[in-house]
C-alpha positions in Angstrom: -2.9 -0.4 1.5 -1.0 2.7 0.9 1.1 4.6 3.4 2.2 8.1 3.3 4.8 9.3 5.9 5.5 13.0 6.4 7.0 15.2 9.0 3.4 15.2 10.9 3.0 11.5 11.0 1.7 8.5 8.7 -1.5 8.3 6.7 -2.9 5.0 5.5 -5.3 4.8 2.7 -6.9 1.3 2.4 -7.4 -0.3 -1.1 -11.3 -0.3 0.0 -11.3 3.4 0.1 -9.7 3.7 -3.4 -12.2 1.1 -4.3 -15.0 3.3 -3.0 -14.0 6.5 -4.7 -13.8 4.2 -8.1 -17.3 3.0 -7.5 -18.7 6.4 -7.0 -17.0 7.7 -10.0 -18.1 4.8 -12.2 -21.8 5.2 -10.9 -21.6 8.8 -12.3 -20.0 7.8 -15.6 -21.7 8.3 -19.0 -22.7 5.0 -20.7 -22.0 2.8 -18.0 -24.4 0.4 -16.4 -22.6 -0.5 -13.4 -19.5 -2.5 -12.1 -19.4 -5.9 -13.1 -17.3 -9.2 -12.3 -17.7 -12.8 -13.4 -17.8 -15.0 -10.5 -16.1 -18.4 -10.6 -19.3 -20.0 -11.7 -19.0 -17.5 -15.0 -22.1 -15.8 -14.0 -21.8 -11.9 -14.2 -22.7 -9.9 -11.1 -23.7 -6.1 -11.8 -22.9 -3.9 -8.9 -24.8 -0.6 -9.1 -24.3 0.4 -5.5 -21.8 3.1 -5.7 -20.1 2.2 -2.4 -19.6 -1.4 -2.8 -16.1 -1.1 -4.3 -16.9 -4.6 -5.9 -15.7 -4.7 -9.7 -12.6 -2.9 -8.6 -9.1 -4.2 -8.2 -6.4 -1.9 -6.4 -2.8 -2.6 -6.4 0.2 -0.4 -6.3 4.0 -0.3 -7.6 6.6 2.1 -7.2 5.2 4.2 -9.8 1.7 4.5 -7.9 -1.7 3.0 -7.8 -2.8 0.4 -10.3 -6.8 0.1 -11.0 -8.3 -2.5 -12.8 -11.9 -1.9 -13.2 -14.8 -4.5 -14.6 -17.8 -2.5 -16.1 -21.0 -3.1 -17.9 -22.0 -0.6 -20.6 -25.1 0.3 -22.4 -25.8 -0.9 -26.0 -25.2 1.7 -28.6 -22.1 3.7 -26.7 -18.7 3.9 -28.3 -16.8 1.5 -26.2 -13.3 3.3 -26.9 -14.8 6.6 -26.1 -16.4 5.4 -22.7 -13.3 3.6 -21.9 -11.0 6.5 -22.4 -13.3 8.8 -20.5 -13.6 6.7 -17.4 -9.9 6.2 -17.2 -9.3 10.0 -17.4 -12.1 10.6 -14.6 -10.6 7.8 -12.5 -7.1 9.0 -12.6 -8.1 12.7 -12.2 -10.3 11.8 -9.0 -8.0 9.4 -7.1 -4.8 11.6 -7.7 -6.9 14.7 -6.7 -8.4 13.1 -3.6 -5.6 11.0 -2.4 -2.5 13.0 -3.7 -1.0 9.5 -5.2 0.1 9.1 -8.7 -2.1 6.8 -10.4 0.3 4.7 -13.0 -2.3 2.7 -14.7 -6.0 2.1 -15.1 -7.1 -1.2 -16.9 -10.7 -1.2 -18.0 -12.4 -4.7 -18.5 -15.7 -4.5 -20.3 -17.4 -7.4 -19.2 -20.8 -7.0 -20.8 -23.0 -4.7 -22.9 -26.7 -4.3 -21.6 -29.2 -4.4 -24.2 -32.7 -3.3 -23.6 -35.3 -5.6 -25.0 
């Protein structure tokens, strides 16, 4: 949870709220099938619901918010371009909506979805 204190009072923004914003942005990003994370059993789960917040890890340090996002991409897209676009999109959205600096965005490509 992140606390912002000003002369009017205190604002608390939970990690779940930040994760929900990230999930929404990922669901609208080009070339990304959804958020995905490998479970303890090694099986990959794909989360397509934009409000789940699963597949996103939020932490923070003295510089700002650190986002770690686990995604599944479509086959045939340029992985570097999709990742860079997502980093820019997440950084912009979180900073715009919360007013808090995003110090780092880590994109983990968990899998590539191939249509047969």
